[in-house]
C-alpha positions, 0 to 999 in steps of 0.5 A, spaced: 526 481 564 532 485 564 532 492 561 536 489 555 531 484 554 525 489 554 529 493 549 531 487 544 524 485 544 521 492 543 526 493 537 524 486 534 516 488 535 518 495 531 522 491 526 516 486 525 511 492 524 515 496 520 516 490 515 508 489 515 507 496 514 512 496 508 509 490 505 502 493 505 504 499 502 507 496 496 501 492 495 497 498 495 502 501 490 502 495 486 494 495 486 494 502 484 499 501 478 495 496 475 489 499 476 492 505 472 495 501 467 488 497 466 485 504 464 491 506 460 490 500 456 482 501 455 483 508 454 478 510 460 480 515 465 475 513 470 471 520 469 464 520 465 464 524 459 460 530 458 453 529 456 453 522 459 447 521 462 449 514 465 
């Protein structure tokens, strides 16, 4: 392999990893957003109420 081939292969690998990372972060954000939306709809904030012994 020449230096140019190594560079392009490395750039392709990095681009693929960046795309994978972006997809994962978007999925995490969607999951957090939907969980936040669900708690707003039910009126729950995820915290126990004072005096609740459950």
